[in-house]
DRENRO-457256 format. One record per residue (C-alpha): residue in one letter; x, z, y negated. Coordinates in steps of 0.1 Angstrom, whole numbers, plus 5000, padded with zeros to 4 digits. Each point is the difference from the previous one (the first is absolute). Example, Ala and Ser with C-alpha at 12.3 -4.5 7.8 and 13.67 -1.06 7.14 Angstrom:
BEGIN
A512350785045S501449934966
This chain:
BEGIN
M500250004999F502650084979G501649675007I497049814994S499750164964T503549934991V499749665008Y496949964978I501650194973K502949745004L497949705000K497850124968H503450054983L501349665011R496849854985W500950134965I503449935003I498849615006V497650024969W503050124979I502349755012L497549734995F499450124962F503450064993F500649625006I497149904979C501550234973F503349845003S498149644997L498550114968G502950124984Y502249715012P500349824966T502150294986L502749935023N501049664986R497049854982Y500150244968N501950294989P497350294992T502750104975H500049714977I496549894994P499250164965Q498349714990H497350125023P499250344988G497150055023L502449985031W503250094985V501050384996P503250134988D500150265025T500949755028D503349974979A500950335007Y498750035038F502349685006E503150184983V499450325021V500149825031E503049804992R502150244984E498550365008I500050064962P497049974975W499749694982K500350194969P500950394994V496950074984H497549765018R496950195010T499949865034K503150125012H498350305018R498049755022I502649995029L497849985033I499649615000P503249904984Y502250265023L498149885031A500949644991K503350054994P501249955037F498349725006Y501749854970L503650095014L498949885033T499049664987K502349954967G501649665005R498549935036I496249854989G501149704983T498149934967W497750305005N500650284974P501450295021I498650264975S496549855002F500449985036G500650385003L497150094976L497649755021V500850135032V499250384990N497149904978S498649805028L500450305024F498050224974T497549754995A499549935037L499750385007S497350044970G498049715019C500350195033L498850324981L497049814985I498949855035H500250355015L497850134970T497549735004I499550045037A499450334995I497349954973T498449725016T501150035038K500649624999P503349885008T499349644990V498850154964G503450194998L502249715007L498249814973S500650284978G503549975004L500349654998I497850004968F502650254986L503049765008L498049704982T499650234966F501649884969P502650294995V501350035037S501849644996N500650014962F500950354995H500650245031L502249725018S501549864966G503250235001M498350314983V498850355016D496750024999S499349925036G501650365005E497650174976L496849815018F501150125034M500750354986L496649994983L498049845030M501950275026V498450274974A496549855011W500749955036L501450375000L496850144985F497649825016F501250085036N500350374986R503850045001W500550174967R503050215014L502249665001L499349984961P503550164989L501849775019L498549704977G500450224970V504049965007F500249625010G497349884977P501950054966L502849835018A498249704998K498450014965E499550284979T496549904990F499050095035V500350394990P496749994977L498349735018G500750195033I498750334985A496849864985S499249855035V500550325018F498150254976A497249724997W499849985037W500050415003V497150024972V497949755019L500350185033K499450314980K496549864988E499649905035K500750345016K502749865019N503150154983T502150315011Q502350204980E503049895020Q499449674988L500150124965Y503550175010W501449665012A499049824972I501850234975A502950005020F500049614997S499549994965F502850254994I502549825024A499449684984V500550114964L503050175008V501649725017V499549764970L501650304977I502750015025L500449615000R499649954960S502450314994Y502849875024F500149634988S499350114963G502950245001D498050294984F496950225012V496749844995F496850164993P496549875008W499149934963H503149844995I499049725028L496549974981W501649954967S502849785007E497649775018Q497449964971G499949684984K501449974967N498849844970I496749925012S496650165000F498150095032I497249774993E502649724995S501350075032F496850035018F499149634983S503449905011I499450095037V496249865000S501249664985S502649925024K499349775027T502250175028F497950314991W496949815017Y501749785027P500350285027F496250054996L498549674992W498549975033L500850305019F497550224977P497049764998L500149975038G500950355007V497550164980W497049915023A501050205029I501650294980K497250215014H501949985034I503050174990P500250405003S499350184969P503350204998W502149695003L497749824973V500150284975S503750065006S501049604996C498049984970F501050314985S504049905002T498949654988V499050174970M502950214996A502349705004F497849804973A500450304978L503950035005G500249624995V498250054966Y502450324992N503249815009N498749674985A500949855032S497949684994F499849745028N502150265023T497050225003A498249815026R502950045025P499250375003M496149974998F500149765028N502250255020C497250264996I496949785006G501349675014P500250115037L496150184999L498649674985C501749805026V498350225026S496749954982V500649614995S500349975038I497250215009F497849774976L501549665012T499350135038H496350084991L499849694982I501149795029E498250195025K496750014981G500449604995F500749955038T497250235012R497249794977Q501749665016S499650145034Q496550104994S499149664984S501649815026K497750165029
């Protein structure tokens, strides 16, 4: 009996490994243009796709030092540091491919593929339909931010994976693992901290209203928040050479010489702000009722937080990326449910009319 259970567990894991490998190659294909068709660090004429931070990530991968001594992204070390071994192994050995882009693409593909697998697992848990789960994962890979941001030499794939991992842990009531994300999440991107904290406490509040919360969950949420903030402060202090307080970060990140109203309109008037949600939101809203309320409220609250931070920091078109990381996966699940119901209903009517 023990042997049969062991074989079943191994087969179950093997299935997920196969899906992850498949998603990895799909991601690698989507990000292939960064290898030799264009350089993500040299397209400033397209401000919607070019982000100055990319230069810093490339510099960290290549030289292990920040692009500039005072560059604000030098503490986002998770993706660039993981990409460096791939860069060193392939430098001078992959022909016309850019080895720095190759390293970043491999790591970003790994994280994006993992996010797709998590999304499939969540969808199956919600709908009990594996086909709907697979569809949600494929829809996620086809969204605008995945190919244009997550797989184009940046670090947003790490933040998305960490935020989706938060939702996965909370959905399956594994709150005690949250402190681990409090350690690794800020290494990917510091914006994970406010967005992750907003997600966790919004989820807990919904559970409290539904009388499904526990005091232990609150303790783990507080521990997660404390560790995440502490890690950010340590990283900022280490790379700046001076101790950094939380209010120093808030003040330094505020947009200069621009009002909040101007910043707001700068965001909503940007085409790139609308690209991620152009078809995702109109289709996803029809099946939003099938999404569990804790995840829905948590995602919406963190999305509002991302938008507010974008206004505060004058992030302009960059605001869409963290907003997608917060609510994009949920909308992919909703779209997959909607499309499945749409096709099933049409097929049923066709079958009935043919009888």
